[in-house]
C-alpha positions, 0 to 999 in steps of 0.5 A: 652424325654426332652419335657415329662420331662419338662412337668412332672416337671411343674406338680410336681411343681404345686402339690408341691405348693398345698401340701404345702398349704394342709399341712398348713390347715391340721396343723391348724386342728390339724391333726397329719401327721407322714411322709408326706402330704396325697394326697387327690382327690375329684372325681365328678361323671356324672349326667347332671345338677344334677351333675353340681349343686351338685358339686358346692354345695359340694365344697361350703360346704367343704369351710365352713368346712375348708376342701376345701384347703386340696384337691390336685386334682379335677376330673370330668366326664360328667355333673360335668365338666360343673361346673368345667369349669365354676369354674376354670374361676376364678383362686382363686374360692376355696377361696370364694365359695360364690362368685362362687355360685353367679356368677353361679346363677346370670350370665346374659343370653348369646346372641344368636348371640354370640353362633351362631358366635362361631358355625360359626367359629367352622364349618369352622374348620376340626374337627367340630362335634356334640360335638361342638353343644352340648358344645354351647347348654350346655355353653350358655343355662345351664351355661350362659357363653361362656368361650373362654379361653383354659385349658392350660392357667391354667398351669401358675396359682398359686396353690390356686385351686385343680389341675383339671383333665377332663376325657373322653372316646375314641370312637374307642377304646371303641368299637373296641380297647383294654380296656387300650386305652379307658380312656382319660384325660386332665389337664392344662399341658397334655392330653392323655391316662391314662392306656397307659401312652402316653400324649402330651402337652394340647396346642397341643391336636387337632394338626396333628401328625404322628409317634409321630412327630408334623406335623401341630400345630392347635389352642387349643380347648376352654372350650366351645368345651371341655365341648362338647367333655367331656359331650355329654350325654350318653343317646343320644350317646348310643341311636344311638350306639345301634340302628344304623338304626335310621333315621336322624329325629330320631337322630335329636330329642334329639338335638331339645329337648335339644335346647328347654330345654336350650332355645337356638334356632339355625337358620334354615339355620345353622341347614340345612347346618351344623348340619343335615349332622353331625347328619346323620354321627353321628360324635362326639368329633372329634380331632386330633389323636396324636398316628396316626401311632405311633411306640413307644416301650411302645405302642402296642408291643404285637400283632401288632394291632393298636387300633388307625388307624385313624388320628382322635380321637373321644372323648365321655362321660366317663360315657359310661365306668364308671361314676366316674373318678377313672381310672385317680387316681388309681395307682402310677402316682398320688399316691392318699391316699384318694378319696372323691367320691360324686355320683350324678348319678342314675346308679350302685353305685359300678362300680369300677376299680382296684386296689381298696379297698375291698368292703364288701358284706353287702355294695354291698347289699345296692346297691338299698338302700344305706346309705349316706356315706361309708368308704372303707379302702385302704391297701398298694397301694389302696387309702381309699375311702369316697363314698357319693351317693346323692340318699340315704336312708337319703336324699330320705327316702321312695322315693328313687326308685321314685327319681332314676326313675325321674333322670334315663335319665340325 
């Protein structure tokens, strides 16, 4: 329809500007390009605070090497979305990573009253969930900022920075629905299900829809809530998902420990009135479901099964599916030529999706003792992938197994 066409045109124009910038940088590096500018994406993995810090360090070094401006996209899941949200608060962070690092390191602490006030306002809204608690603890306690801007605000910015893609998983489809409905992505222009190819404008995410028709426009989520929805920690969610018999007290424990860890303590009255009921229900990442009762031709035409029967969607950590955001960057939509994938997690190192470059058996044998860099050469529609695990035989030397154990729960 006209709205989808206009949204696509805006994304294309943004990417064209960035490609022109990339071409200039690549030319300065004396790299010969026969036909077109390569589409390069940096995909940051999950891994909690380690991923947040690691991504900033990686981008900082890329700037020092004169390579940061070659990136067309920056994708993230879980912990890497923390630093993405913080970095993109500056519309030109990629031109001065020294200043970006200083802001992250030297930011003053967020006042408790500000965090509590934000939660108080969120608690009045229909889609209040544990992800909001997690988001404010992360934003105020770890990133030291309450970023109240909306992601769609970036749609009209210039193309200095790589185009950001934040990735999550839809809970209901993860546990009950088809695999193609699991992966969810959000960018400044659109939000939706990658494999299904169904999107809405980002500013409408959370609004009420029925059969593709907008019924009620809701306020767009800010970056604090987005961080909660897109990083609600795999270990906490998996704990309750695998052990549904856990008591409220047992489910409450990780929140209390995390609150102590980030040095943000919520008032007892708020905990009793608002938080404990959510813990009892184990309600995460609630937002409006724009596919509620949707009957489009491209959607679920084969078996008459509706994978999204509720008027709500539940966004959870994408690391439950795969801890690097490959699904959003494989295939024809973004036509990626080169993926740079620094891996900050302590999980499986070759948990991949298709179409994907062939992985040599000798590389798979390195799973428990990897090198610091692998190049997986793509053919035809497959992108070439530069894979760089943080935990490797060069960085950790003889301590690699111990390093994995120390960070396994992050």
